C-alpha positions in Angstrom: -10.0 -11.2 -19.1 -9.1 -11.3 -15.5 -5.9 -13.2 -14.6 -6.4 -16.7 -13.4 -2.9 -17.5 -12.1 -3.0 -19.8 -9.0 -1.4 -18.4 -5.9 0.0 -20.4 -3.1 2.0 -18.3 -0.7 2.6 -19.3 2.8 0.6 -17.6 5.5 2.8 -15.2 7.5 3.4 -16.5 10.9 2.0 -14.5 13.9 4.5 -12.2 15.4 6.6 -13.3 18.3 7.1 -9.7 19.3 4.3 -7.4 20.2 4.1 -4.1 18.4 3.9 -0.9 20.5 2.2 2.5 19.9 -1.1 1.2 18.6 -3.7 3.8 18.2 -7.3 3.1 17.2 -10.3 5.0 16.2 -13.7 3.4 16.3 -12.5 0.1 14.8 -11.8 -2.8 17.2 -8.2 -3.7 17.0 -7.4 -6.4 14.3 -4.3 -8.3 15.1 -1.0 -8.4 13.8 3.2 -8.7 9.6 10.5 -9.1 1.8 14.1 -7.4 -0.8 19.2 -3.6 -1.8 20.4 -0.7 -3.6 20.7 2.9 -2.4 18.6 5.8 -1.1 15.3 7.1 -2.4 12.6 9.6 -1.4 8.8 10.1 -0.9 5.9 9.5 1.5 3.9 12.6 1.3 3.2 14.7 -1.8 4.6 17.8 -0.3 8.1 16.6 0.7 10.3 13.8 -0.6 12.3 11.8 1.9 15.1 9.2 2.1 13.6 5.8 1.6 16.0 3.0 0.7 14.8 0.6 -2.0 15.7 -2.0 0.6 16.0 -5.7 -0.1 14.9 -5.9 -3.8 13.4 -9.4 -4.4 14.3 -11.8 -7.1 10.6 -12.6 -7.7 8.8 -13.0 -11.0 5.2 -13.1 -9.7 2.3 -15.5 -10.2 -0.1 -13.3 -12.1 -0.1 -11.7 -15.6 0.2 -8.3 -17.2 -2.9 -6.9 -18.9 -3.9 -3.7 -20.8 -6.7 -1.7 -19.2 -7.7 1.2 -21.4 -4.7 3.5 -21.3 -2.7 1.7 -18.6 -1.0 -1.6 -18.0 -1.5 -3.6 -14.8 -0.4 -6.7 -13.0 -3.3 -8.9 -12.1 -3.2 -12.0 -9.8 -6.1 -14.1 -8.6 -6.9 -16.7 -5.9 -7.4 -20.3 -6.9 -11.2 -20.1 -6.1 -13.6 -17.5 -7.4 -14.3 -14.3 -5.4 -16.0 -11.0 -5.8 -13.5 -9.3 -3.5 -10.6 -7.3 -5.0 -7.7 -5.1 -3.8 -6.0 -2.3 -5.8 -2.3 -2.4 -4.9 -0.6 0.9 -5.5 3.1 1.1 -6.2 5.9 3.1 -4.5 8.2 5.4 -6.4 10.0 2.4 -7.9 7.0 1.6 -10.0 4.4 -1.1 -10.7 7.0 -3.7 -11.8 9.0 -3.7 -8.6 9.1 -7.4 -7.6 8.4 -6.6 -4.0 5.1 -5.0 -4.8 4.1 -7.9 -7.0 4.9 -10.2 -4.1 2.5 -8.2 -1.9 -0.2 -8.5 -4.6 0.3 -12.3 -4.8 0.2 -12.4 -1.0 -3.2 -10.7 -1.0 -4.4 -13.2 -3.7 -3.3 -16.1 -1.5 -5.7 -14.7 1.1 -8.7 -14.8 -1.3 -8.5 -11.4 -3.1 -8.2 -10.5 -6.8 -5.2 -8.2 -6.6 -4.3 -5.6 -9.3 -1.3 -3.4 -9.4 -1.7 -0.8 -12.1 0.9 1.4 -13.6 -0.2 4.6 -12.1 2.7 6.4 -13.8 1.1 5.5 -17.1 4.2 4.5 -18.9 6.5 7.1 -17.4 9.7 6.0 -15.9 9.7 5.1 -12.2 12.3 6.5 -9.9 15.6 4.5 -10.0 18.1 4.1 -7.2 20.8 5.6 -9.4 18.8 8.8 -10.2 20.0 12.2 -9.0 18.0 13.2 -5.9 18.3 16.8 -6.8 16.0 16.1 -9.7 13.3 14.3 -7.6 10.9 17.2 -7.3 11.0 17.7 -11.1 10.4 14.0 -11.6 7.5 14.1 -9.3 5.7 16.9 -11.1 3.8 14.7 -13.5 3.5 11.7 -11.1 1.4 13.2 -8.4 -0.2 10.6 -6.1 -3.3 12.8 -5.8 -3.7 13.0 -9.6 -4.7 9.4 -10.4 -8.5 9.6 -10.7 -8.6 8.7 -14.4 -6.5 5.6 -13.8 -8.5 4.7 -10.7 -11.7 5.0 -12.8 -10.3 2.6 -15.4 -9.2 0.1 -12.8 -12.5 0.1 -11.0 -14.4 -0.4 -14.3 -12.1 -3.3 -15.2 -12.5 -5.0 -11.8 -16.3 -4.8 -11.9 -16.7 -5.6 -15.6 -14.0 -8.2 -16.3 -13.4 -9.7 -12.8 -16.8 -9.5 -11.3 -15.6 -7.6 -8.3 -18.3 -6.2 -6.0 -16.3 -5.4 -2.9 -13.1 -3.4 -3.6 -10.4 -2.1 -1.3 -7.1 -0.3 -1.8 -3.6 -0.8 -0.4 -0.6 1.4 -1.1 3.0 1.8 -0.1 4.9 5.1 0.2 3.8 7.0 -2.9 1.0 4.5 -3.0 0.2 5.2 0.6 -0.5 8.8 -0.3 -2.5 7.7 -3.3 -4.5 5.3 -1.0 -5.4 8.1 1.4 -6.4 10.2 -1.6 -8.7 7.5 -3.0 -10.4 6.9 0.3 -11.2 10.6 0.5 -12.7 10.6 -3.0 -14.2 7.2 -3.8 -16.9 6.1 -1.3 -17.4 2.9 -3.3 -14.1 1.6 -1.9 -14.9 -0.5 1.1 -11.6 -0.1 3.0 -8.0 1.2 2.7 -4.6 0.4 4.1 -2.1 3.3 3.7 1.4 2.0 4.4 3.7 4.9 5.3 1.9 7.6 3.3 -0.2 10.7 4.2 -2.0 13.3 2.2 -1.0 16.6 3.6 -2.3 19.2 1.2 -6.1 19.1 1.3 -8.2 20.7 4.0 -10.7 17.8 4.1 -8.0 15.1 4.4 -9.4 13.7 7.6 -12.9 13.0 6.3 -12.4 9.4 5.2 -15.3 7.7 3.4 -14.3 4.1 4.4 -12.4 2.3 7.2 -8.7 3.0 6.8 -5.7 1.5 8.5 -2.5 3.7 8.6 0.8 1.8 9.1 3.9 3.7 10.1 7.5 3.0 11.2 8.9 4.4 14.4 12.2 5.5 12.8 10.8 6.8 9.5 12.6 10.0 8.5 10.0 10.5 5.8 7.0 10.7 8.2 8.1 12.0 11.7 6.1 10.8 14.6 4.6 14.3 15.2 2.9 14.0 11.8 1.5 10.7 12.9 0.2 12.2 16.1 -1.4 15.0 14.2 -3.1 12.6 11.9 -4.5 10.6 14.8 -5.8 13.6 16.6 -7.4 15.1 13.5 -9.0 11.8 12.6 -10.5 11.5 16.1 -12.0 15.0 15.6 -13.3 14.7 12.1 -13.5 11.1 10.9 -16.9 9.4 11.1 -15.7 5.9 10.0 -13.5 3.3 11.6 -9.8 4.0 11.4 -6.6 2.7 13.0 -3.1 4.2 13.3 -0.3 1.9 14.2 3.4 2.6 14.7 5.8 -0.4 14.4 8.8 -0.1 16.8 12.4 0.1 15.5 11.3 0.0 11.9 12.2 2.4 9.0 10.4 3.6 5.9 9.6 0.7 3.5 9.8 -2.1 6.0 6.5 -3.8 5.1 7.3 -4.5 1.5 11.0 -3.7 1.0 12.5 -5.6 3.8 13.0 -9.4 3.7 12.6 -11.2 7.0 14.9 -14.1 6.0 17.9 -11.7 5.9 16.6 -9.4 8.7 15.8 -12.0 11.4 15.3 -9.4 14.2 12.8 -7.6 12.0 11.0 -10.6 10.7 8.3 -10.8 13.5 7.4 -7.2 13.0 7.3 -7.4 9.2 5.0 -10.4 9.5 2.8 -8.7 12.0 2.3 -5.6 9.8 1.4 -7.8 6.8 -1.0 -9.8 9.0 -2.6 -6.6 10.3 -3.1 -5.5 6.7 -4.9 -8.7 5.8 -7.0 -8.7 8.9 -8.2 -5.2 8.2 -9.2 -6.2 4.7 -10.9 -9.3 5.9 -12.9 -7.3 8.5 -14.2 -4.7 6.1 -14.6 -6.4 2.7 
């Protein structure tokens, strides 16, 4: 059965600082955005990169874990019934990272069934203490573009057990790549938000099926700004649905879900703005 845990998270305040470098496709501009250990890597499937686990939260979550065919998932639900759902896709630190569950609960507090499946299917997530020289080997059986079987199971569950009729996808880092992949391959998804992740290895990667919002950080060593510029240009040339590309100034990889505003006060308005932008995009299209 679909989780029925109540969610009551505070609405992120509107940013006091305006974000720069906003680039939009056909979509009108929606408006505006928590927890540390050491270094990590990953934002596109071709090249790992340094991404700090950031401010790891002490957060248990408001939902519940369920078994869906061959995978486990964290499911959280708004207090009132809805037929809208969002698949939340993990970063390299896995589906149990408290920060990612916080983001799922945040979405539930805005009226969405949110599900964060274990797309590693029981395999160990990356750990901050792991040896980076082994990262590519670790990644071999955890490709963010090799998740269709899991996606099929999750979509079946959302429709059959949760009554979802309008489904979107949001992903972070590894999950941002996975989000881009799913939007390219699943027309039934109504919208996507790819947070610091790009598919780079397929020729048709700009032919999105559904409106997609790409969030990037200005100082992201994982995804240089020239890659962002290329993405924007190619989307303008090939994409036939709404899209938006937005770069958040002074931010680094992981800022939306792995940085806490309460201990990074200068970054707080930008973190809140990015989160609000994500929610606005989902509200607009699903």
